[in-house]
mmCIF entry with sequence, helices, sheets and N, C-alpha, C, O atoms, coordinates in Angstrom:
data_MODEL
# 
_entry.id   MODEL 
# 
_entity.id                         1 
_entity.type                       polymer 
_entity.pdbx_number_of_molecules   1 
# 
_entity_poly.entity_id                      1 
_entity_poly.type                           'polypeptide(L)' 
_entity_poly.nstd_linkage                   no 
_entity_poly.nstd_monomer                   no 
_entity_poly.pdbx_seq_one_letter_code       MNKSIKKITAFIGLGLMLASCGGHATCAAYGYIKYDQEKQEIQKEINSVSHVENETI 
_entity_poly.pdbx_seq_one_letter_code_can   MNKSIKKITAFIGLGLMLASCGGHATCAAYGYIKYDQEKQEIQKEINSVSHVENETI 
_entity_poly.pdbx_strand_id                 A 
# 
loop_
_entity_poly_seq.entity_id 
_entity_poly_seq.num 
_entity_poly_seq.mon_id 
_entity_poly_seq.hetero 
1 1  MET n 
1 2  ASN n 
1 3  LYS n 
1 4  SER n 
1 5  ILE n 
1 6  LYS n 
1 7  LYS n 
1 8  ILE n 
1 9  THR n 
1 10 ALA n 
1 11 PHE n 
1 12 ILE n 
1 13 GLY n 
1 14 LEU n 
1 15 GLY n 
1 16 LEU n 
1 17 MET n 
1 18 LEU n 
1 19 ALA n 
1 20 SER n 
1 21 CYS n 
1 22 GLY n 
1 23 GLY n 
1 24 HIS n 
1 25 ALA n 
1 26 THR n 
1 27 CYS n 
1 28 ALA n 
1 29 ALA n 
1 30 TYR n 
1 31 GLY n 
1 32 TYR n 
1 33 ILE n 
1 34 LYS n 
1 35 TYR n 
1 36 ASP n 
1 37 GLN n 
1 38 GLU n 
1 39 LYS n 
1 40 GLN n 
1 41 GLU n 
1 42 ILE n 
1 43 GLN n 
1 44 LYS n 
1 45 GLU n 
1 46 ILE n 
1 47 ASN n 
1 48 SER n 
1 49 VAL n 
1 50 SER n 
1 51 HIS n 
1 52 VAL n 
1 53 GLU n 
1 54 ASN n 
1 55 GLU n 
1 56 THR n 
1 57 ILE n 
# 
_struct_asym.id          A 
_struct_asym.entity_id   1 
# 
loop_
_struct_conf.conf_type_id 
_struct_conf.id 
_struct_conf.pdbx_PDB_helix_id 
_struct_conf.beg_label_comp_id 
_struct_conf.beg_label_asym_id 
_struct_conf.beg_label_seq_id 
_struct_conf.pdbx_beg_PDB_ins_code 
_struct_conf.end_label_comp_id 
_struct_conf.end_label_asym_id 
_struct_conf.end_label_seq_id 
_struct_conf.pdbx_end_PDB_ins_code 
_struct_conf.beg_auth_comp_id 
_struct_conf.beg_auth_asym_id 
_struct_conf.beg_auth_seq_id 
_struct_conf.end_auth_comp_id 
_struct_conf.end_auth_asym_id 
_struct_conf.end_auth_seq_id 
_struct_conf.pdbx_PDB_helix_class 
_struct_conf.details 
_struct_conf.pdbx_PDB_helix_length 
HELX_P HELX_P1 AA1 ASN A 2  ? SER A 20 ? ASN A 2  SER A 20 1 ? 19 
HELX_P HELX_P2 AA2 HIS A 24 ? GLU A 53 ? HIS A 24 GLU A 53 1 ? 30 
# 
_struct_conf_type.id          HELX_P 
_struct_conf_type.criteria    ? 
_struct_conf_type.reference   ? 
# 
loop_
_atom_site.group_PDB 
_atom_site.id 
_atom_site.type_symbol 
_atom_site.label_atom_id 
_atom_site.label_alt_id 
_atom_site.label_comp_id 
_atom_site.label_asym_id 
_atom_site.label_entity_id 
_atom_site.label_seq_id 
_atom_site.pdbx_PDB_ins_code 
_atom_site.Cartn_x 
_atom_site.Cartn_y 
_atom_site.Cartn_z 
_atom_site.occupancy 
_atom_site.B_iso_or_equiv 
_atom_site.pdbx_formal_charge 
_atom_site.auth_seq_id 
_atom_site.auth_comp_id 
_atom_site.auth_asym_id 
_atom_site.auth_atom_id 
_atom_site.pdbx_PDB_model_num 
ATOM 1   N N  . MET A 1 1  ? 114.011 171.244 99.830  1.00 0.00 ? 1  MET A N  1 
ATOM 2   C CA . MET A 1 1  ? 114.747 170.786 101.001 1.00 0.00 ? 1  MET A CA 1 
ATOM 3   C C  . MET A 1 1  ? 113.786 170.221 102.053 1.00 0.00 ? 1  MET A C  1 
ATOM 4   O O  . MET A 1 1  ? 114.047 169.177 102.652 1.00 0.00 ? 1  MET A O  1 
ATOM 5   N N  . ASN A 1 2  ? 112.689 170.916 102.263 1.00 0.00 ? 2  ASN A N  1 
ATOM 6   C CA . ASN A 1 2  ? 111.736 170.501 103.281 1.00 0.00 ? 2  ASN A CA 1 
ATOM 7   C C  . ASN A 1 2  ? 111.089 169.168 102.938 1.00 0.00 ? 2  ASN A C  1 
ATOM 8   O O  . ASN A 1 2  ? 110.884 168.337 103.823 1.00 0.00 ? 2  ASN A O  1 
ATOM 9   N N  . LYS A 1 3  ? 110.760 168.948 101.649 1.00 0.00 ? 3  LYS A N  1 
ATOM 10  C CA . LYS A 1 3  ? 110.157 167.694 101.229 1.00 0.00 ? 3  LYS A CA 1 
ATOM 11  C C  . LYS A 1 3  ? 111.121 166.533 101.369 1.00 0.00 ? 3  LYS A C  1 
ATOM 12  O O  . LYS A 1 3  ? 110.715 165.432 101.741 1.00 0.00 ? 3  LYS A O  1 
ATOM 13  N N  . SER A 1 4  ? 112.387 166.762 101.078 1.00 0.00 ? 4  SER A N  1 
ATOM 14  C CA . SER A 1 4  ? 113.366 165.685 101.191 1.00 0.00 ? 4  SER A CA 1 
ATOM 15  C C  . SER A 1 4  ? 113.555 165.265 102.652 1.00 0.00 ? 4  SER A C  1 
ATOM 16  O O  . SER A 1 4  ? 113.742 164.085 102.946 1.00 0.00 ? 4  SER A O  1 
ATOM 17  N N  . ILE A 1 5  ? 113.504 166.233 103.551 1.00 0.00 ? 5  ILE A N  1 
ATOM 18  C CA . ILE A 1 5  ? 113.615 165.911 104.980 1.00 0.00 ? 5  ILE A CA 1 
ATOM 19  C C  . ILE A 1 5  ? 112.433 165.088 105.423 1.00 0.00 ? 5  ILE A C  1 
ATOM 20  O O  . ILE A 1 5  ? 112.596 164.146 106.199 1.00 0.00 ? 5  ILE A O  1 
ATOM 21  N N  . LYS A 1 6  ? 111.237 165.420 104.949 1.00 0.00 ? 6  LYS A N  1 
ATOM 22  C CA . LYS A 1 6  ? 110.033 164.656 105.300 1.00 0.00 ? 6  LYS A CA 1 
ATOM 23  C C  . LYS A 1 6  ? 110.140 163.235 104.760 1.00 0.00 ? 6  LYS A C  1 
ATOM 24  O O  . LYS A 1 6  ? 109.787 162.281 105.453 1.00 0.00 ? 6  LYS A O  1 
ATOM 25  N N  . LYS A 1 7  ? 110.621 163.089 103.538 1.00 0.00 ? 7  LYS A N  1 
ATOM 26  C CA . LYS A 1 7  ? 110.752 161.761 102.935 1.00 0.00 ? 7  LYS A CA 1 
ATOM 27  C C  . LYS A 1 7  ? 111.757 160.915 103.716 1.00 0.00 ? 7  LYS A C  1 
ATOM 28  O O  . LYS A 1 7  ? 111.512 159.738 103.979 1.00 0.00 ? 7  LYS A O  1 
ATOM 29  N N  . ILE A 1 8  ? 112.877 161.513 104.080 1.00 0.00 ? 8  ILE A N  1 
ATOM 30  C CA . ILE A 1 8  ? 113.901 160.792 104.840 1.00 0.00 ? 8  ILE A CA 1 
ATOM 31  C C  . ILE A 1 8  ? 113.363 160.378 106.188 1.00 0.00 ? 8  ILE A C  1 
ATOM 32  O O  . ILE A 1 8  ? 113.597 159.255 106.635 1.00 0.00 ? 8  ILE A O  1 
ATOM 33  N N  . THR A 1 9  ? 112.642 161.272 106.842 1.00 0.00 ? 9  THR A N  1 
ATOM 34  C CA . THR A 1 9  ? 112.068 160.982 108.151 1.00 0.00 ? 9  THR A CA 1 
ATOM 35  C C  . THR A 1 9  ? 111.034 159.860 108.046 1.00 0.00 ? 9  THR A C  1 
ATOM 36  O O  . THR A 1 9  ? 110.992 158.976 108.902 1.00 0.00 ? 9  THR A O  1 
ATOM 37  N N  . ALA A 1 10 ? 110.208 159.889 107.014 1.00 0.00 ? 10 ALA A N  1 
ATOM 38  C CA . ALA A 1 10 ? 109.211 158.843 106.839 1.00 0.00 ? 10 ALA A CA 1 
ATOM 39  C C  . ALA A 1 10 ? 109.875 157.505 106.562 1.00 0.00 ? 10 ALA A C  1 
ATOM 40  O O  . ALA A 1 10 ? 109.441 156.477 107.083 1.00 0.00 ? 10 ALA A O  1 
ATOM 41  N N  . PHE A 1 11 ? 110.923 157.507 105.747 1.00 0.00 ? 11 PHE A N  1 
ATOM 42  C CA . PHE A 1 11 ? 111.637 156.269 105.430 1.00 0.00 ? 11 PHE A CA 1 
ATOM 43  C C  . PHE A 1 11 ? 112.281 155.690 106.687 1.00 0.00 ? 11 PHE A C  1 
ATOM 44  O O  . PHE A 1 11 ? 112.203 154.482 106.912 1.00 0.00 ? 11 PHE A O  1 
ATOM 45  N N  . ILE A 1 12 ? 112.908 156.516 107.502 1.00 0.00 ? 12 ILE A N  1 
ATOM 46  C CA . ILE A 1 12 ? 113.538 156.045 108.732 1.00 0.00 ? 12 ILE A CA 1 
ATOM 47  C C  . ILE A 1 12 ? 112.467 155.527 109.693 1.00 0.00 ? 12 ILE A C  1 
ATOM 48  O O  . ILE A 1 12 ? 112.664 154.502 110.347 1.00 0.00 ? 12 ILE A O  1 
ATOM 49  N N  . GLY A 1 13 ? 111.338 156.229 109.780 1.00 0.00 ? 13 GLY A N  1 
ATOM 50  C CA . GLY A 1 13 ? 110.253 155.781 110.657 1.00 0.00 ? 13 GLY A CA 1 
ATOM 51  C C  . GLY A 1 13 ? 109.704 154.430 110.228 1.00 0.00 ? 13 GLY A C  1 
ATOM 52  O O  . GLY A 1 13 ? 109.450 153.568 111.069 1.00 0.00 ? 13 GLY A O  1 
ATOM 53  N N  . LEU A 1 14 ? 109.519 154.239 108.926 1.00 0.00 ? 14 LEU A N  1 
ATOM 54  C CA . LEU A 1 14 ? 109.030 152.960 108.432 1.00 0.00 ? 14 LEU A CA 1 
ATOM 55  C C  . LEU A 1 14 ? 110.046 151.850 108.715 1.00 0.00 ? 14 LEU A C  1 
ATOM 56  O O  . LEU A 1 14 ? 109.678 150.746 109.116 1.00 0.00 ? 14 LEU A O  1 
ATOM 57  N N  . GLY A 1 15 ? 111.300 152.153 108.505 1.00 0.00 ? 15 GLY A N  1 
ATOM 58  C CA . GLY A 1 15 ? 112.345 151.170 108.809 1.00 0.00 ? 15 GLY A CA 1 
ATOM 59  C C  . GLY A 1 15 ? 112.350 150.777 110.265 1.00 0.00 ? 15 GLY A C  1 
ATOM 60  O O  . GLY A 1 15 ? 112.491 149.599 110.591 1.00 0.00 ? 15 GLY A O  1 
ATOM 61  N N  . LEU A 1 16 ? 112.199 151.750 111.148 1.00 0.00 ? 16 LEU A N  1 
ATOM 62  C CA . LEU A 1 16 ? 112.166 151.460 112.594 1.00 0.00 ? 16 LEU A CA 1 
ATOM 63  C C  . LEU A 1 16 ? 110.938 150.634 112.961 1.00 0.00 ? 16 LEU A C  1 
ATOM 64  O O  . LEU A 1 16 ? 111.020 149.736 113.798 1.00 0.00 ? 16 LEU A O  1 
ATOM 65  N N  . MET A 1 17 ? 109.808 150.933 112.341 1.00 0.00 ? 17 MET A N  1 
ATOM 66  C CA . MET A 1 17 ? 108.602 150.144 112.639 1.00 0.00 ? 17 MET A CA 1 
ATOM 67  C C  . MET A 1 17 ? 108.786 148.694 112.215 1.00 0.00 ? 17 MET A C  1 
ATOM 68  O O  . MET A 1 17 ? 108.427 147.785 112.963 1.00 0.00 ? 17 MET A O  1 
ATOM 69  N N  . LEU A 1 18 ? 109.333 148.466 111.039 1.00 0.00 ? 18 LEU A N  1 
ATOM 70  C CA . LEU A 1 18 ? 109.552 147.100 110.592 1.00 0.00 ? 18 LEU A CA 1 
ATOM 71  C C  . LEU A 1 18 ? 110.594 146.396 111.437 1.00 0.00 ? 18 LEU A C  1 
ATOM 72  O O  . LEU A 1 18 ? 110.455 145.207 111.726 1.00 0.00 ? 18 LEU A O  1 
ATOM 73  N N  . ALA A 1 19 ? 111.627 147.102 111.835 1.00 0.00 ? 19 ALA A N  1 
ATOM 74  C CA . ALA A 1 19 ? 112.667 146.499 112.650 1.00 0.00 ? 19 ALA A CA 1 
ATOM 75  C C  . ALA A 1 19 ? 112.165 146.210 114.079 1.00 0.00 ? 19 ALA A C  1 
ATOM 76  O O  . ALA A 1 19 ? 112.589 145.238 114.705 1.00 0.00 ? 19 ALA A O  1 
ATOM 77  N N  . SER A 1 20 ? 111.282 147.044 114.574 1.00 0.00 ? 20 SER A N  1 
ATOM 78  C CA . SER A 1 20 ? 110.802 146.878 115.955 1.00 0.00 ? 20 SER A CA 1 
ATOM 79  C C  . SER A 1 20 ? 109.925 145.630 116.100 1.00 0.00 ? 20 SER A C  1 
ATOM 80  O O  . SER A 1 20 ? 109.845 145.045 117.180 1.00 0.00 ? 20 SER A O  1 
ATOM 81  N N  . CYS A 1 21 ? 109.277 145.231 115.021 1.00 0.00 ? 21 CYS A N  1 
ATOM 82  C CA . CYS A 1 21 ? 108.459 144.022 115.120 1.00 0.00 ? 21 CYS A CA 1 
ATOM 83  C C  . CYS A 1 21 ? 109.249 142.806 114.661 1.00 0.00 ? 21 CYS A C  1 
ATOM 84  O O  . CYS A 1 21 ? 108.679 141.734 114.462 1.00 0.00 ? 21 CYS A O  1 
ATOM 85  N N  . GLY A 1 22 ? 110.530 142.961 114.495 1.00 0.00 ? 22 GLY A N  1 
ATOM 86  C CA . GLY A 1 22 ? 111.373 141.839 114.134 1.00 0.00 ? 22 GLY A CA 1 
ATOM 87  C C  . GLY A 1 22 ? 111.146 141.333 112.716 1.00 0.00 ? 22 GLY A C  1 
ATOM 88  O O  . GLY A 1 22 ? 111.498 140.196 112.403 1.00 0.00 ? 22 GLY A O  1 
ATOM 89  N N  . GLY A 1 23 ? 110.575 142.147 111.872 1.00 0.00 ? 23 GLY A N  1 
ATOM 90  C CA . GLY A 1 23 ? 110.323 141.722 110.507 1.00 0.00 ? 23 GLY A CA 1 
ATOM 91  C C  . GLY A 1 23 ? 109.081 140.840 110.365 1.00 0.00 ? 23 GLY A C  1 
ATOM 92  O O  . GLY A 1 23 ? 108.837 140.292 109.290 1.00 0.00 ? 23 GLY A O  1 
ATOM 93  N N  . HIS A 1 24 ? 108.307 140.700 111.422 1.00 0.00 ? 24 HIS A N  1 
ATOM 94  C CA . HIS A 1 24 ? 107.123 139.839 111.352 1.00 0.00 ? 24 HIS A CA 1 
ATOM 95  C C  . HIS A 1 24 ? 106.093 140.357 110.355 1.00 0.00 ? 24 HIS A C  1 
ATOM 96  O O  . HIS A 1 24 ? 105.413 139.571 109.694 1.00 0.00 ? 24 HIS A O  1 
ATOM 97  N N  . ALA A 1 25 ? 105.977 141.666 110.246 1.00 0.00 ? 25 ALA A N  1 
ATOM 98  C CA . ALA A 1 25 ? 105.019 142.215 109.290 1.00 0.00 ? 25 ALA A CA 1 
ATOM 99  C C  . ALA A 1 25 ? 105.401 141.841 107.874 1.00 0.00 ? 25 ALA A C  1 
ATOM 100 O O  . ALA A 1 25 ? 104.544 141.522 107.049 1.00 0.00 ? 25 ALA A O  1 
ATOM 101 N N  . THR A 1 26 ? 106.690 141.882 107.602 1.00 0.00 ? 26 THR A N  1 
ATOM 102 C CA . THR A 1 26 ? 107.156 141.518 106.264 1.00 0.00 ? 26 THR A CA 1 
ATOM 103 C C  . THR A 1 26 ? 106.905 140.045 106.012 1.00 0.00 ? 26 THR A C  1 
ATOM 104 O O  . THR A 1 26 ? 106.433 139.668 104.939 1.00 0.00 ? 26 THR A O  1 
ATOM 105 N N  . CYS A 1 27 ? 107.215 139.216 106.982 1.00 0.00 ? 27 CYS A N  1 
ATOM 106 C CA . CYS A 1 27 ? 106.983 137.776 106.839 1.00 0.00 ? 27 CYS A CA 1 
ATOM 107 C C  . CYS A 1 27 ? 105.492 137.462 106.667 1.00 0.00 ? 27 CYS A C  1 
ATOM 108 O O  . CYS A 1 27 ? 105.124 136.578 105.893 1.00 0.00 ? 27 CYS A O  1 
ATOM 109 N N  . ALA A 1 28 ? 104.664 138.171 107.372 1.00 0.00 ? 28 ALA A N  1 
ATOM 110 C CA . ALA A 1 28 ? 103.220 137.956 107.260 1.00 0.00 ? 28 ALA A CA 1 
ATOM 111 C C  . ALA A 1 28 ? 102.732 138.350 105.874 1.00 0.00 ? 28 ALA A C  1 
ATOM 112 O O  . ALA A 1 28 ? 101.863 137.683 105.313 1.00 0.00 ? 28 ALA A O  1 
ATOM 113 N N  . ALA A 1 29 ? 103.273 139.414 105.322 1.00 0.00 ? 29 ALA A N  1 
ATOM 114 C CA . ALA A 1 29 ? 102.869 139.851 103.988 1.00 0.00 ? 29 ALA A CA 1 
ATOM 115 C C  . ALA A 1 29 ? 103.269 138.801 102.953 1.00 0.00 ? 29 ALA A C  1 
ATOM 116 O O  . ALA A 1 29 ? 102.470 138.458 102.081 1.00 0.00 ? 29 ALA A O  1 
ATOM 117 N N  . TYR A 1 30 ? 104.486 138.293 103.041 1.00 0.00 ? 30 TYR A N  1 
ATOM 118 C CA . TYR A 1 30 ? 104.922 137.280 102.087 1.00 0.00 ? 30 TYR A CA 1 
ATOM 119 C C  . TYR A 1 30 ? 104.123 135.985 102.288 1.00 0.00 ? 30 TYR A C  1 
ATOM 120 O O  . TYR A 1 30 ? 103.807 135.304 101.313 1.00 0.00 ? 30 TYR A O  1 
ATOM 121 N N  . GLY A 1 31 ? 103.796 135.641 103.530 1.00 0.00 ? 31 GLY A N  1 
ATOM 122 C CA . GLY A 1 31 ? 102.981 134.466 103.785 1.00 0.00 ? 31 GLY A CA 1 
ATOM 123 C C  . GLY A 1 31 ? 101.604 134.588 103.158 1.00 0.00 ? 31 GLY A C  1 
ATOM 124 O O  . GLY A 1 31 ? 101.086 133.623 102.595 1.00 0.00 ? 31 GLY A O  1 
ATOM 125 N N  . TYR A 1 32 ? 101.013 135.761 103.251 1.00 0.00 ? 32 TYR A N  1 
ATOM 126 C CA . TYR A 1 32 ? 99.686  135.966 102.668 1.00 0.00 ? 32 TYR A CA 1 
ATOM 127 C C  . TYR A 1 32 ? 99.758  135.873 101.143 1.00 0.00 ? 32 TYR A C  1 
ATOM 128 O O  . TYR A 1 32 ? 98.863  135.312 100.510 1.00 0.00 ? 32 TYR A O  1 
ATOM 129 N N  . ILE A 1 33 ? 100.818 136.421 100.559 1.00 0.00 ? 33 ILE A N  1 
ATOM 130 C CA . ILE A 1 33 ? 100.962 136.354 99.092  1.00 0.00 ? 33 ILE A CA 1 
ATOM 131 C C  . ILE A 1 33 ? 101.076 134.911 98.644  1.00 0.00 ? 33 ILE A C  1 
ATOM 132 O O  . ILE A 1 33 ? 100.457 134.518 97.656  1.00 0.00 ? 33 ILE A O  1 
ATOM 133 N N  . LYS A 1 34 ? 101.859 134.118 99.358  1.00 0.00 ? 34 LYS A N  1 
ATOM 134 C CA . LYS A 1 34 ? 102.020 132.705 99.018  1.00 0.00 ? 34 LYS A CA 1 
ATOM 135 C C  . LYS A 1 34 ? 100.695 131.962 99.173  1.00 0.00 ? 34 LYS A C  1 
ATOM 136 O O  . LYS A 1 34 ? 100.332 131.144 98.328  1.00 0.00 ? 34 LYS A O  1 
ATOM 137 N N  . TYR A 1 35 ? 99.973  132.254 100.261 1.00 0.00 ? 35 TYR A N  1 
ATOM 138 C CA . TYR A 1 35 ? 98.678  131.633 100.511 1.00 0.00 ? 35 TYR A CA 1 
ATOM 139 C C  . TYR A 1 35 ? 97.685  131.971 99.383  1.00 0.00 ? 35 TYR A C  1 
ATOM 140 O O  . TYR A 1 35 ? 96.948  131.108 98.907  1.00 0.00 ? 35 TYR A O  1 
ATOM 141 N N  . ASP A 1 36 ? 97.686  133.236 98.973  1.00 0.00 ? 36 ASP A N  1 
ATOM 142 C CA . ASP A 1 36 ? 96.760  133.667 97.906  1.00 0.00 ? 36 ASP A CA 1 
ATOM 143 C C  . ASP A 1 36 ? 97.091  132.973 96.585  1.00 0.00 ? 36 ASP A C  1 
ATOM 144 O O  . ASP A 1 36 ? 96.186  132.580 95.848  1.00 0.00 ? 36 ASP A O  1 
ATOM 145 N N  . GLN A 1 37 ? 98.393  132.819 96.278  1.00 0.00 ? 37 GLN A N  1 
ATOM 146 C CA . GLN A 1 37 ? 98.798  132.143 95.049  1.00 0.00 ? 37 GLN A CA 1 
ATOM 147 C C  . GLN A 1 37 ? 98.384  130.664 95.075  1.00 0.00 ? 37 GLN A C  1 
ATOM 148 O O  . GLN A 1 37 ? 97.903  130.133 94.075  1.00 0.00 ? 37 GLN A O  1 
ATOM 149 N N  . GLU A 1 38 ? 98.573  130.011 96.214  1.00 0.00 ? 38 GLU A N  1 
ATOM 150 C CA . GLU A 1 38 ? 98.179  128.620 96.330  1.00 0.00 ? 38 GLU A CA 1 
ATOM 151 C C  . GLU A 1 38 ? 96.655  128.462 96.200  1.00 0.00 ? 38 GLU A C  1 
ATOM 152 O O  . GLU A 1 38 ? 96.171  127.511 95.588  1.00 0.00 ? 38 GLU A O  1 
ATOM 153 N N  . LYS A 1 39 ? 95.918  129.403 96.783  1.00 0.00 ? 39 LYS A N  1 
ATOM 154 C CA . LYS A 1 39 ? 94.464  129.361 96.717  1.00 0.00 ? 39 LYS A CA 1 
ATOM 155 C C  . LYS A 1 39 ? 94.002  129.487 95.260  1.00 0.00 ? 39 LYS A C  1 
ATOM 156 O O  . LYS A 1 39 ? 93.077  128.794 94.838  1.00 0.00 ? 39 LYS A O  1 
ATOM 157 N N  . GLN A 1 40 ? 94.643  130.364 94.503  1.00 0.00 ? 40 GLN A N  1 
ATOM 158 C CA . GLN A 1 40 ? 94.281  130.541 93.096  1.00 0.00 ? 40 GLN A CA 1 
ATOM 159 C C  . GLN A 1 40 ? 94.606  129.301 92.290  1.00 0.00 ? 40 GLN A C  1 
ATOM 160 O O  . GLN A 1 40 ? 93.833  128.916 91.413  1.00 0.00 ? 40 GLN A O  1 
ATOM 161 N N  . GLU A 1 41 ? 95.759  128.654 92.575  1.00 0.00 ? 41 GLU A N  1 
ATOM 162 C CA . GLU A 1 41 ? 96.123  127.434 91.862  1.00 0.00 ? 41 GLU A CA 1 
ATOM 163 C C  . GLU A 1 41 ? 95.131  126.304 92.139  1.00 0.00 ? 41 GLU A C  1 
ATOM 164 O O  . GLU A 1 41 ? 94.746  125.565 91.232  1.00 0.00 ? 41 GLU A O  1 
ATOM 165 N N  . ILE A 1 42 ? 94.728  126.183 93.387  1.00 0.00 ? 42 ILE A N  1 
ATOM 166 C CA . ILE A 1 42 ? 93.771  125.146 93.752  1.00 0.00 ? 42 ILE A CA 1 
ATOM 167 C C  . ILE A 1 42 ? 92.429  125.397 93.062  1.00 0.00 ? 42 ILE A C  1 
ATOM 168 O O  . ILE A 1 42 ? 91.780  124.458 92.599  1.00 0.00 ? 42 ILE A O  1 
ATOM 169 N N  . GLN A 1 43 ? 92.014  126.666 92.996  1.00 0.00 ? 43 GLN A N  1 
ATOM 170 C CA . GLN A 1 43 ? 90.754  126.998 92.330  1.00 0.00 ? 43 GLN A CA 1 
ATOM 171 C C  . GLN A 1 43 ? 90.821  126.656 90.849  1.00 0.00 ? 43 GLN A C  1 
ATOM 172 O O  . GLN A 1 43 ? 89.840  126.168 90.288  1.00 0.00 ? 43 GLN A O  1 
ATOM 173 N N  . LYS A 1 44 ? 91.966  126.903 90.201  1.00 0.00 ? 44 LYS A N  1 
ATOM 174 C CA . LYS A 1 44 ? 92.130  126.566 88.790  1.00 0.00 ? 44 LYS A CA 1 
ATOM 175 C C  . LYS A 1 44 ? 92.052  125.053 88.601  1.00 0.00 ? 44 LYS A C  1 
ATOM 176 O O  . LYS A 1 44 ? 91.432  124.584 87.646  1.00 0.00 ? 44 LYS A O  1 
ATOM 177 N N  . GLU A 1 45 ? 92.676  124.280 89.502  1.00 0.00 ? 45 GLU A N  1 
ATOM 178 C CA . GLU A 1 45 ? 92.629  122.827 89.397  1.00 0.00 ? 45 GLU A CA 1 
ATOM 179 C C  . GLU A 1 45 ? 91.201  122.309 89.557  1.00 0.00 ? 45 GLU A C  1 
ATOM 180 O O  . GLU A 1 45 ? 90.783  121.394 88.848  1.00 0.00 ? 45 GLU A O  1 
ATOM 181 N N  . ILE A 1 46 ? 90.464  122.893 90.485  1.00 0.00 ? 46 ILE A N  1 
ATOM 182 C CA . ILE A 1 46 ? 89.078  122.488 90.713  1.00 0.00 ? 46 ILE A CA 1 
ATOM 183 C C  . ILE A 1 46 ? 88.246  122.769 89.459  1.00 0.00 ? 46 ILE A C  1 
ATOM 184 O O  . ILE A 1 46 ? 87.442  121.939 89.037  1.00 0.00 ? 46 ILE A O  1 
ATOM 185 N N  . ASN A 1 47 ? 88.451  123.937 88.880  1.00 0.00 ? 47 ASN A N  1 
ATOM 186 C CA . ASN A 1 47 ? 87.698  124.297 87.662  1.00 0.00 ? 47 ASN A CA 1 
ATOM 187 C C  . ASN A 1 47 ? 88.044  123.354 86.504  1.00 0.00 ? 47 ASN A C  1 
ATOM 188 O O  . ASN A 1 47 ? 87.158  122.948 85.753  1.00 0.00 ? 47 ASN A O  1 
ATOM 189 N N  . SER A 1 48 ? 89.314  123.009 86.359  1.00 0.00 ? 48 SER A N  1 
ATOM 190 C CA . SER A 1 48 ? 89.685  122.144 85.236  1.00 0.00 ? 48 SER A CA 1 
ATOM 191 C C  . SER A 1 48 ? 89.140  120.737 85.437  1.00 0.00 ? 48 SER A C  1 
ATOM 192 O O  . SER A 1 48 ? 88.748  120.089 84.467  1.00 0.00 ? 48 SER A O  1 
ATOM 193 N N  . VAL A 1 49 ? 89.106  120.251 86.676  1.00 0.00 ? 49 VAL A N  1 
ATOM 194 C CA . VAL A 1 49 ? 88.552  118.915 86.948  1.00 0.00 ? 49 VAL A CA 1 
ATOM 195 C C  . VAL A 1 49 ? 87.060  118.905 86.673  1.00 0.00 ? 49 VAL A C  1 
ATOM 196 O O  . VAL A 1 49 ? 86.543  117.945 86.102  1.00 0.00 ? 49 VAL A O  1 
ATOM 197 N N  . SER A 1 50 ? 86.367  119.950 87.068  1.00 0.00 ? 50 SER A N  1 
ATOM 198 C CA . SER A 1 50 ? 84.912  119.980 86.832  1.00 0.00 ? 50 SER A CA 1 
ATOM 199 C C  . SER A 1 50 ? 84.595  120.048 85.360  1.00 0.00 ? 50 SER A C  1 
ATOM 200 O O  . SER A 1 50 ? 83.583  119.492 84.932  1.00 0.00 ? 50 SER A O  1 
ATOM 201 N N  . HIS A 1 51 ? 85.414  120.705 84.566  1.00 0.00 ? 51 HIS A N  1 
ATOM 202 C CA . HIS A 1 51 ? 85.207  120.747 83.117  1.00 0.00 ? 51 HIS A CA 1 
ATOM 203 C C  . HIS A 1 51 ? 85.431  119.370 82.499  1.00 0.00 ? 51 HIS A C  1 
ATOM 204 O O  . HIS A 1 51 ? 84.699  118.966 81.596  1.00 0.00 ? 51 HIS A O  1 
ATOM 205 N N  . VAL A 1 52 ? 86.431  118.658 82.978  1.00 0.00 ? 52 VAL A N  1 
ATOM 206 C CA . VAL A 1 52 ? 86.714  117.332 82.429  1.00 0.00 ? 52 VAL A CA 1 
ATOM 207 C C  . VAL A 1 52 ? 85.573  116.373 82.777  1.00 0.00 ? 52 VAL A C  1 
ATOM 208 O O  . VAL A 1 52 ? 85.160  115.570 81.941  1.00 0.00 ? 52 VAL A O  1 
ATOM 209 N N  . GLU A 1 53 ? 85.068  116.454 83.999  1.00 0.00 ? 53 GLU A N  1 
ATOM 210 C CA . GLU A 1 53 ? 83.996  115.566 84.412  1.00 0.00 ? 53 GLU A CA 1 
ATOM 211 C C  . GLU A 1 53 ? 82.718  115.845 83.639  1.00 0.00 ? 53 GLU A C  1 
ATOM 212 O O  . GLU A 1 53 ? 81.947  114.923 83.373  1.00 0.00 ? 53 GLU A O  1 
ATOM 213 N N  . ASN A 1 54 ? 82.480  117.091 83.276  1.00 0.00 ? 54 ASN A N  1 
ATOM 214 C CA . ASN A 1 54 ? 81.288  117.450 82.528  1.00 0.00 ? 54 ASN A CA 1 
ATOM 215 C C  . ASN A 1 54 ? 81.502  117.343 81.021  1.00 0.00 ? 54 ASN A C  1 
ATOM 216 O O  . ASN A 1 54 ? 80.589  117.595 80.235  1.00 0.00 ? 54 ASN A O  1 
ATOM 217 N N  . GLU A 1 55 ? 82.711  116.969 80.631  1.00 0.00 ? 55 GLU A N  1 
ATOM 218 C CA . GLU A 1 55 ? 83.097  116.827 79.234  1.00 0.00 ? 55 GLU A CA 1 
ATOM 219 C C  . GLU A 1 55 ? 82.856  118.124 78.447  1.00 0.00 ? 55 GLU A C  1 
ATOM 220 O O  . GLU A 1 55 ? 82.364  118.111 77.318  1.00 0.00 ? 55 GLU A O  1 
ATOM 221 N N  . THR A 1 56 ? 83.211  119.213 79.071  1.00 0.00 ? 56 THR A N  1 
ATOM 222 C CA . THR A 1 56 ? 83.066  120.517 78.402  1.00 0.00 ? 56 THR A CA 1 
ATOM 223 C C  . THR A 1 56 ? 84.432  121.175 78.272  1.00 0.00 ? 56 THR A C  1 
ATOM 224 O O  . THR A 1 56 ? 84.609  122.343 78.620  1.00 0.00 ? 56 THR A O  1 
ATOM 225 N N  . ILE A 1 57 ? 85.368  120.430 77.781  1.00 0.00 ? 57 ILE A N  1 
ATOM 226 C CA . ILE A 1 57 ? 86.746  120.942 77.638  1.00 0.00 ? 57 ILE A CA 1 
ATOM 227 C C  . ILE A 1 57 ? 86.777  122.018 76.573  1.00 0.00 ? 57 ILE A C  1 
ATOM 228 O O  . ILE A 1 57 ? 87.836  122.580 76.295  1.00 0.00 ? 57 ILE A O  1 
# 
């Protein structure tokens, strides 16, 4: 019983924290994930172009 009360309290606290910042923390996290994915795609493109230029496909 005591553990479930702690879990519920932590969940409500986390929900209030996210709601109090207007969801900006969530948006920032998704923005970072998108940025990281784009960065990885660009790096893959750069690597593939350098292999083609060096004829080491």
